[in-house]
MARVEX-725184 format. One record per residue (C-alpha): residue number from 1; residue in one letter; x, y, z. Coordinates in steps of 0.001 Angstrom, whole numbers, plus 500000, padded with zeros to 6 digits. Each point is the difference from the previous one (the first is absolute). Last residue first. Example, Ala and Ser with C-alpha at 12.3 -4.5 7.8 and 13.67 -1.06 7.14 Angstrom:
MARVEX-725184
+-----+-----+--------+--------+--------+
:   n : res :      u :      v :      w :
+-----+-----+--------+--------+--------+
:   2 :   S : 513670 : 498940 : 507140 :
:   1 :   A : 498630 : 496560 : 500660 :
+-----+-----+--------+--------+--------+
***
This chain:
MARVEX-725184
+-----+-----+--------+--------+--------+
:   n : res :      u :      v :      w :
+-----+-----+--------+--------+--------+
: 379 :   N : 498497 : 489878 : 487485 :
: 378 :   G : 497049 : 497666 : 500425 :
: 377 :   A : 499182 : 496311 : 500252 :
: 376 :   E : 496996 : 498712 : 501964 :
: 375 :   T : 500369 : 497045 : 502362 :
: 374 :   R : 497244 : 497953 : 501686 :
: 373 :   R : 500857 : 497936 : 503053 :
: 372 :   S : 497621 : 502055 : 502142 :
: 371 :   R : 501572 : 503305 : 498930 :
: 370 :   V : 503184 : 500820 : 498126 :
: 369 :   Y : 500967 : 502871 : 497734 :
: 368 :   L : 503189 : 499105 : 498143 :
: 367 :   R : 502232 : 502990 : 499261 :
: 366 :   T : 502489 : 499637 : 497152 :
: 365 :   I : 503201 : 501988 : 500373 :
: 364 :   A : 499982 : 503083 : 497758 :
: 363 :   P : 499013 : 502299 : 502881 :
: 362 :   S : 503506 : 499353 : 501411 :
: 361 :   A : 500134 : 499351 : 503738 :
: 360 :   L : 501282 : 502964 : 502010 :
: 359 :   T : 496670 : 500969 : 501617 :
: 358 :   K : 499328 : 496393 : 500980 :
: 357 :   R : 503310 : 499471 : 501740 :
: 356 :   V : 501670 : 496840 : 498706 :
: 355 :   P : 500364 : 497425 : 502780 :
: 354 :   V : 499738 : 496785 : 497900 :
: 353 :   E : 497547 : 497130 : 500437 :
: 352 :   V : 501431 : 496936 : 498258 :
: 351 :   E : 498181 : 497293 : 498033 :
: 350 :   D : 501934 : 496809 : 499377 :
: 349 :   G : 501418 : 499494 : 496496 :
: 348 :   L : 503051 : 498037 : 501122 :
: 347 :   N : 499355 : 498442 : 503393 :
: 346 :   V : 499901 : 500924 : 503679 :
: 345 :   D : 499283 : 497590 : 502846 :
: 344 :   A : 502906 : 501154 : 502168 :
: 343 :   E : 502644 : 497421 : 501029 :
: 342 :   L : 502879 : 501622 : 498096 :
: 341 :   P : 499300 : 503414 : 501480 :
: 340 :   I : 498959 : 502714 : 497473 :
: 339 :   E : 501980 : 503193 : 499418 :
: 338 :   V : 498255 : 502254 : 497453 :
: 337 :   L : 501780 : 501815 : 497175 :
: 336 :   A : 498522 : 502944 : 498073 :
: 335 :   M : 499307 : 500842 : 496374 :
: 334 :   Q : 499257 : 502869 : 497638 :
: 333 :   M : 502519 : 502752 : 500870 :
: 332 :   F : 501797 : 497749 : 502453 :
: 331 :   I : 499516 : 500124 : 503770 :
: 330 :   K : 503272 : 499972 : 501878 :
: 329 :   G : 500560 : 496879 : 502066 :
: 328 :   R : 497360 : 497841 : 501666 :
: 327 :   I : 496198 : 500118 : 500126 :
: 326 :   P : 498872 : 498200 : 503139 :
: 325 :   Y : 497366 : 497223 : 500245 :
: 324 :   K : 496675 : 500070 : 501878 :
: 323 :   E : 497566 : 497072 : 499919 :
: 322 :   G : 496349 : 500261 : 498901 :
: 321 :   K : 500426 : 497779 : 496965 :
: 320 :   I : 502842 : 502286 : 498864 :
: 319 :   Y : 500313 : 503421 : 501594 :
: 318 :   V : 502720 : 502496 : 499087 :
: 317 :   N : 502279 : 501876 : 502367 :
: 316 :   L : 501897 : 503286 : 499959 :
: 315 :   N : 502163 : 499995 : 503082 :
: 314 :   F : 499346 : 502289 : 502969 :
: 313 :   R : 498070 : 497376 : 501981 :
: 312 :   G : 502861 : 497525 : 499703 :
: 311 :   F : 503040 : 502103 : 500906 :
: 310 :   N : 502127 : 499739 : 496880 :
: 309 :   F : 502906 : 502217 : 501143 :
: 308 :   Y : 499215 : 502486 : 497222 :
: 307 :   G : 496319 : 499906 : 500931 :
: 306 :   L : 500877 : 500960 : 503564 :
: 305 :   I : 502001 : 502975 : 498757 :
: 304 :   M : 497359 : 501160 : 497513 :
: 303 :   K : 497179 : 499686 : 502541 :
: 302 :   A : 502010 : 501878 : 502610 :
: 301 :   I : 500607 : 502867 : 497557 :
: 300 :   K : 496301 : 500218 : 499092 :
: 299 :   K : 498977 : 499930 : 503669 :
: 298 :   L : 502537 : 502719 : 500832 :
: 297 :   M : 498544 : 502211 : 497240 :
: 296 :   D : 496454 : 499482 : 501296 :
: 295 :   I : 501137 : 500955 : 503512 :
: 294 :   L : 501734 : 503140 : 498705 :
: 293 :   G : 497010 : 501190 : 498002 :
: 292 :   M : 497789 : 499264 : 496989 :
: 291 :   P : 502921 : 498360 : 498193 :
: 290 :   P : 500601 : 501293 : 496459 :
: 289 :   N : 498037 : 498216 : 497247 :
: 288 :   A : 501976 : 497346 : 498131 :
: 287 :   T : 497391 : 497325 : 499292 :
: 286 :   E : 501422 : 496498 : 500186 :
: 285 :   V : 500790 : 497515 : 497253 :
: 284 :   G : 500750 : 496451 : 501132 :
: 283 :   L : 497632 : 498537 : 497422 :
: 282 :   G : 498459 : 502765 : 497872 :
: 281 :   D : 499530 : 497987 : 496810 :
: 280 :   N : 503151 : 501350 : 498338 :
: 279 :   L : 501859 : 499345 : 503240 :
: 278 :   G : 499316 : 496301 : 499677 :
: 277 :   V : 497466 : 497239 : 499443 :
: 276 :   P : 500692 : 496903 : 497894 :
: 275 :   I : 500490 : 497712 : 503049 :
: 274 :   V : 503112 : 497876 : 500383 :
: 273 :   G : 500130 : 497353 : 502709 :
: 272 :   I : 503229 : 499110 : 501758 :
: 271 :   R : 500152 : 496667 : 501793 :
: 270 :   A : 502059 : 499868 : 503129 :
: 269 :   T : 503403 : 499032 : 501393 :
: 268 :   K : 500775 : 502059 : 503070 :
: 267 :   K : 501238 : 503498 : 500831 :
: 266 :   L : 499515 : 501112 : 496397 :
: 265 :   K : 501966 : 503145 : 499191 :
: 264 :   F : 498206 : 503210 : 499026 :
: 263 :   T : 501329 : 503189 : 498379 :
: 262 :   R : 501967 : 498155 : 497330 :
: 261 :   Y : 500311 : 503197 : 497900 :
: 260 :   Y : 496995 : 498872 : 497912 :
: 259 :   G : 498052 : 497064 : 501330 :
: 258 :   L : 500652 : 497143 : 502371 :
: 257 :   F : 503289 : 498645 : 501351 :
: 256 :   S : 500420 : 496357 : 500889 :
: 255 :   G : 501406 : 499258 : 503486 :
: 254 :   R : 497631 : 497090 : 500718 :
: 253 :   K : 499190 : 498240 : 496749 :
: 252 :   M : 497385 : 500892 : 497400 :
: 251 :   T : 496989 : 497874 : 499011 :
: 250 :   K : 497896 : 501078 : 497031 :
: 249 :   L : 496588 : 501457 : 499247 :
: 248 :   S : 499061 : 502118 : 496985 :
: 247 :   V : 496749 : 501623 : 498882 :
: 246 :   I : 498362 : 500230 : 503432 :
: 245 :   R : 496663 : 501693 : 499447 :
: 244 :   S : 498562 : 503491 : 500527 :
: 243 :   K : 497297 : 501733 : 502019 :
: 242 :   F : 499360 : 503531 : 501259 :
: 241 :   R : 497037 : 499954 : 502405 :
: 240 :   Y : 497640 : 502936 : 500510 :
: 239 :   P : 496505 : 500220 : 501512 :
: 238 :   D : 501236 : 500991 : 503479 :
: 237 :   Q : 497054 : 499647 : 502377 :
: 236 :   L : 498695 : 502656 : 502373 :
: 235 :   Q : 498074 : 499378 : 503205 :
: 234 :   L : 499763 : 503663 : 500956 :
: 233 :   N : 501458 : 501396 : 503196 :
: 232 :   T : 498581 : 503326 : 501168 :
: 231 :   S : 501992 : 501450 : 502899 :
: 230 :   F : 502730 : 500997 : 497587 :
: 229 :   S : 503791 : 500199 : 500251 :
: 228 :   G : 502011 : 501271 : 497027 :
: 227 :   Y : 500911 : 499031 : 496445 :
: 226 :   P : 496978 : 498808 : 498065 :
: 225 :   Q : 498839 : 496358 : 500344 :
: 224 :   Q : 500288 : 498160 : 496711 :
: 223 :   G : 497435 : 497800 : 498329 :
: 222 :   S : 499981 : 501787 : 496653 :
: 221 :   L : 496598 : 501468 : 500876 :
: 220 :   L : 501555 : 501525 : 503116 :
: 219 :   T : 502782 : 501670 : 498012 :
: 218 :   G : 497664 : 501462 : 497385 :
: 217 :   V : 497300 : 502067 : 501677 :
: 216 :   R : 498882 : 503536 : 499137 :
: 215 :   V : 497114 : 501124 : 502184 :
: 214 :   A : 496862 : 501871 : 498993 :
: 213 :   D : 497445 : 502538 : 501241 :
: 212 :   L : 501712 : 500803 : 503333 :
: 211 :   H : 502140 : 497172 : 501446 :
: 210 :   K : 501599 : 502377 : 502511 :
: 209 :   E : 497855 : 499069 : 503023 :
: 208 :   P : 500927 : 496358 : 499343 :
: 207 :   S : 503622 : 500853 : 500852 :
: 206 :   S : 502368 : 497125 : 500755 :
: 205 :   L : 499064 : 497143 : 497698 :
: 204 :   V : 498749 : 501964 : 496994 :
: 203 :   M : 502796 : 502425 : 500774 :
: 202 :   A : 502631 : 497356 : 499309 :
: 201 :   S : 498371 : 498927 : 496743 :
: 200 :   N : 499728 : 503569 : 498703 :
: 199 :   A : 497578 : 502653 : 501227 :
: 198 :   I : 499828 : 503422 : 498281 :
: 197 :   H : 496831 : 500072 : 497954 :
: 196 :   R : 497307 : 502593 : 499275 :
: 195 :   I : 497499 : 498956 : 497321 :
: 194 :   P : 497058 : 502291 : 499158 :
: 193 :   I : 501720 : 503414 : 499839 :
: 192 :   K : 497737 : 502876 : 501096 :
: 191 :   F : 501456 : 503236 : 498635 :
: 190 :   G : 498296 : 503202 : 501121 :
: 189 :   E : 503007 : 502051 : 501063 :
: 188 :   Q : 499287 : 499062 : 503608 :
: 187 :   E : 500044 : 496366 : 498870 :
: 186 :   L : 503443 : 500548 : 498493 :
: 185 :   R : 501286 : 501458 : 503274 :
: 184 :   G : 498583 : 497051 : 501921 :
: 183 :   V : 501734 : 497553 : 497665 :
: 182 :   A : 503283 : 501866 : 500520 :
: 181 :   Q : 499512 : 499948 : 503765 :
: 180 :   M : 499170 : 496294 : 499777 :
: 179 :   F : 503279 : 499281 : 498228 :
: 178 :   Q : 502098 : 502101 : 502337 :
: 177 :   R : 498360 : 498344 : 502998 :
: 176 :   F : 500641 : 496528 : 498547 :
: 175 :   Q : 503648 : 500842 : 499380 :
: 174 :   Q : 500422 : 501127 : 503610 :
: 173 :   D : 498215 : 496911 : 501266 :
: 172 :   T : 502400 : 497874 : 497952 :
: 171 :   Y : 502983 : 501855 : 501430 :
: 170 :   T : 498825 : 499465 : 503597 :
: 169 :   R : 498900 : 496393 : 499469 :
: 168 :   S : 503414 : 499056 : 498620 :
: 167 :   P : 499518 : 496393 : 498898 :
: 166 :   P : 498293 : 501290 : 496793 :
: 165 :   D : 503024 : 502027 : 498789 :
: 164 :   A : 499438 : 501777 : 496676 :
: 163 :   I : 496226 : 499862 : 499528 :
: 162 :   H : 498906 : 500720 : 496444 :
: 161 :   T : 497345 : 502592 : 499153 :
: 160 :   Y : 496524 : 499925 : 498517 :
: 159 :   I : 497244 : 501826 : 498119 :
: 158 :   G : 497236 : 498519 : 497876 :
: 157 :   E : 497496 : 500214 : 497161 :
: 156 :   L : 500707 : 503268 : 498183 :
: 155 :   L : 498719 : 499566 : 496441 :
: 154 :   I : 502131 : 501779 : 497394 :
: 153 :   S : 498159 : 500273 : 496649 :
: 152 :   E : 498262 : 503305 : 500727 :
: 151 :   A : 503188 : 501821 : 500942 :
: 150 :   L : 498862 : 503300 : 501523 :
: 149 :   T : 499041 : 498412 : 503350 :
: 148 :   I : 503369 : 498225 : 499887 :
: 147 :   K : 501729 : 503394 : 500140 :
: 146 :   H : 498396 : 500751 : 503370 :
: 145 :   C : 501055 : 496572 : 501267 :
: 144 :   V : 503577 : 500550 : 498827 :
: 143 :   L : 500250 : 503343 : 501806 :
: 142 :   V : 498642 : 498540 : 503248 :
: 141 :   A : 502404 : 497056 : 499768 :
: 140 :   E : 502908 : 502391 : 499414 :
: 139 :   D : 499116 : 501873 : 503187 :
: 138 :   K : 499936 : 496814 : 502086 :
: 137 :   N : 503207 : 498521 : 498582 :
: 136 :   L : 499880 : 497781 : 496954 :
: 135 :   G : 501821 : 496719 : 499518 :
: 134 :   F : 503292 : 498284 : 499345 :
: 133 :   R : 502477 : 497909 : 501961 :
: 132 :   G : 500921 : 501692 : 503260 :
: 131 :   L : 497976 : 497692 : 502249 :
: 130 :   G : 498884 : 502861 : 502247 :
: 129 :   T : 496589 : 501381 : 499083 :
: 128 :   E : 500072 : 500175 : 496203 :
: 127 :   L : 496429 : 499847 : 498715 :
: 126 :   K : 498989 : 497812 : 497043 :
: 125 :   L : 496785 : 501111 : 498293 :
: 124 :   H : 497972 : 497184 : 498465 :
: 123 :   V : 498843 : 500087 : 496387 :
: 122 :   K : 497260 : 498626 : 497760 :
: 121 :   V : 500500 : 500571 : 496279 :
: 120 :   P : 497630 : 501238 : 497292 :
: 119 :   L : 500303 : 499478 : 496226 :
: 118 :   D : 500010 : 502390 : 497048 :
: 117 :   L : 503379 : 498555 : 499047 :
: 116 :   Q : 501709 : 503345 : 499374 :
: 115 :   Q : 498064 : 501672 : 502805 :
: 114 :   C : 500918 : 497205 : 502395 :
: 113 :   V : 503651 : 500353 : 498953 :
: 112 :   R : 500112 : 503717 : 500848 :
: 111 :   D : 498170 : 499588 : 503290 :
: 110 :   L : 502273 : 497130 : 500976 :
: 109 :   L : 503173 : 501995 : 499339 :
: 108 :   E : 498780 : 503157 : 501740 :
: 107 :   L : 498918 : 497971 : 503036 :
: 106 :   D : 503376 : 498312 : 500279 :
: 105 :   T : 501670 : 503433 : 499698 :
: 104 :   Y : 498174 : 501080 : 503164 :
: 103 :   A : 501772 : 497252 : 501927 :
: 102 :   G : 499229 : 496612 : 501576 :
: 101 :   L : 496856 : 499201 : 498018 :
: 100 :   T : 499422 : 496250 : 500013 :
:  99 :   L : 498151 : 498074 : 497305 :
:  98 :   T : 496974 : 497708 : 499841 :
:  97 :   L : 500439 : 497665 : 497043 :
:  96 :   K : 497319 : 499939 : 497332 :
:  95 :   H : 502045 : 498201 : 497327 :
:  94 :   N : 499900 : 502942 : 497591 :
:  93 :   I : 500978 : 502290 : 502875 :
:  92 :   A : 503084 : 497942 : 500869 :
:  91 :   A : 501154 : 499714 : 496386 :
:  90 :   A : 499445 : 503723 : 499410 :
:  89 :   A : 501883 : 500925 : 503166 :
:  88 :   D : 502957 : 497846 : 499017 :
:  87 :   A : 500115 : 501548 : 496527 :
:  86 :   E : 499576 : 503514 : 501385 :
:  85 :   S : 502943 : 499524 : 502322 :
:  84 :   I : 500586 : 500131 : 503762 :
:  83 :   V : 497493 : 497638 : 501615 :
:  82 :   P : 499547 : 500507 : 503745 :
:  81 :   T : 500901 : 497063 : 502275 :
:  80 :   F : 497231 : 498451 : 502115 :
:  79 :   V : 497884 : 498529 : 497196 :
:  78 :   L : 496498 : 499166 : 501265 :
:  77 :   I : 498218 : 497138 : 498254 :
:  76 :   D : 496205 : 499626 : 500006 :
:  75 :   A : 499099 : 496408 : 499188 :
:  74 :   D : 499819 : 498888 : 496349 :
:  73 :   I : 502790 : 497399 : 499906 :
:  72 :   G : 499898 : 498565 : 496464 :
:  71 :   E : 503641 : 499059 : 499472 :
:  70 :   Q : 500725 : 503200 : 498077 :
:  69 :   R : 498516 : 501973 : 502885 :
:  68 :   L : 502340 : 498360 : 502496 :
:  67 :   Q : 503069 : 500628 : 497861 :
:  66 :   L : 498906 : 503603 : 499474 :
:  65 :   G : 499850 : 500513 : 503770 :
:  64 :   E : 503580 : 498823 : 500424 :
:  63 :   Y : 500882 : 502332 : 497122 :
:  62 :   Y : 498523 : 502923 : 501966 :
:  61 :   F : 502402 : 499554 : 502886 :
:  60 :   S : 499670 : 499341 : 503735 :
:  59 :   V : 496881 : 497851 : 500036 :
:  58 :   G : 496751 : 500083 : 501997 :
:  57 :   L : 496844 : 497926 : 499554 :
:  56 :   Y : 496342 : 500786 : 500707 :
:  55 :   K : 496976 : 497710 : 499751 :
:  54 :   V : 501058 : 497096 : 502210 :
:  53 :   G : 497092 : 497569 : 500352 :
:  52 :   N : 501588 : 496579 : 500086 :
:  51 :   R : 500198 : 499491 : 496256 :
:  50 :   C : 501772 : 503372 : 499908 :
:  49 :   L : 502681 : 498771 : 502409 :
:  48 :   I : 500685 : 496785 : 498078 :
:  47 :   R : 500048 : 501825 : 496666 :
:  46 :   A : 502375 : 502641 : 501352 :
:  45 :   T : 502305 : 497282 : 501310 :
:  44 :   E : 499916 : 498363 : 496576 :
:  43 :   V : 500988 : 503224 : 498247 :
:  42 :   A : 502547 : 501278 : 502504 :
:  41 :   G : 502061 : 496858 : 500548 :
:  40 :   H : 500879 : 499046 : 503585 :
:  39 :   G : 503262 : 501964 : 500086 :
:  38 :   Y : 498721 : 502889 : 502113 :
:  37 :   A : 496964 : 500269 : 497708 :
:  36 :   N : 502245 : 500340 : 496942 :
:  35 :   A : 501704 : 503005 : 501592 :
:  34 :   K : 496685 : 501685 : 500881 :
:  33 :   I : 496963 : 497974 : 501011 :
:  32 :   V : 498444 : 502382 : 502524 :
:  31 :   A : 496419 : 499080 : 500894 :
:  30 :   I : 498064 : 503230 : 500503 :
:  29 :   L : 497418 : 498952 : 502575 :
:  28 :   R : 496921 : 502109 : 500633 :
:  27 :   T : 499049 : 501411 : 503369 :
:  26 :   K : 496258 : 500591 : 500395 :
:  25 :   E : 499184 : 496589 : 501464 :
:  24 :   G : 502900 : 500148 : 502433 :
:  23 :   L : 503210 : 498136 : 499374 :
:  22 :   L : 501768 : 497558 : 502302 :
:  21 :   S : 498286 : 496829 : 498743 :
:  20 :   Q : 500912 : 500994 : 496453 :
:  19 :   V : 503680 : 499523 : 500819 :
:  18 :   Q : 499529 : 496440 : 501281 :
:  17 :   R : 497739 : 499153 : 497076 :
:  16 :   L : 502669 : 501193 : 497556 :
:  15 :   N : 502676 : 498000 : 501797 :
:  14 :   N : 497889 : 496837 : 499743 :
:  13 :   E : 499360 : 500601 : 496313 :
:  12 :   I : 503726 : 500370 : 499352 :
:  11 :   A : 500714 : 496836 : 501995 :
:  10 :   D : 497327 : 498018 : 498157 :
:   9 :   I : 501544 : 501003 : 496679 :
:   8 :   N : 503367 : 498513 : 500960 :
:   7 :   I : 502662 : 501271 : 497617 :
:   6 :   E : 502623 : 497506 : 498869 :
:   5 :   I : 503078 : 501434 : 498304 :
:   4 :   W : 501915 : 498107 : 497344 :
:   3 :   K : 503359 : 498456 : 499307 :
:   2 :   D : 501266 : 497001 : 498001 :
:   1 :   M : 496914 : 499469 : 497829 :
+-----+-----+--------+--------+--------+
***
């Protein structure tokens, strides 16, 4: 095997315990394992979490939920994105997924399919309070709830919204007020919804008063601190390591060019190691979201400039036997070049830790789940 991803089971369990320590007895955890569990492997991550007491999972799309069901995961699974076709709705309902209603048409679709299948479905209402994605406003939520009372197969279990800007306490408080006002309006109309949830990973840390009946946590479980400053500091562990091996190793003289377009020239004689990891695997690929502000934009520009001039900390580096070595030249589609000093204890076939971002790593790459010297294979 020339490349694989190691996932540390102990780290996932540690992160789960850290999160659970912040929750009250009446606040349930919805463990979010969307996007292949943030690169850790959805099925095996779900198994690890469920073995450790998690009873509710969250995914973005219904087909992510189907994958879990097909692999024997029987926990409750909330799908955040509404389904849009009868076929999708039928598959989700047949597999007992809990679905989101973000518009009146979502209710009409589910009611129609439930009648065809003669099966019930649990739903959560999604309110739009400032993210601008999808969801009901307060009046639409009241209308939908009244219609649900006439739809015998639609079981209203929860109501939630998504926070747009957790570091902004003012905007978050505004969203929370809108959400609670909508909940209050529904209660005045006679609707008592069992599970109210608004808090994501950042709010779990910053706003215990907003935990309500459930929290949705993904980032913290993946071992990552959310963006922002928090008084609560958890002892998180990153479970993820992308590994490969050196498949070629040869000595090249000072002045030799490396890679396409000769973008790097060796300043001294060195050995060049080839690893079979490249752009296709997510190496060197960055997300292209717009900067969050002027300072963020300046940081991105500075990083690009310093990386161009090969300032050490701005290079992409790999680790071999605990030592750091720089990737040189343009990254190929499926390979990359590593500069290794002549005196370094590095050999053909040595294991290499590669900086591929977990959310960009292909789901097809084998995940090895490691604990106490025992390894379990998964995909």
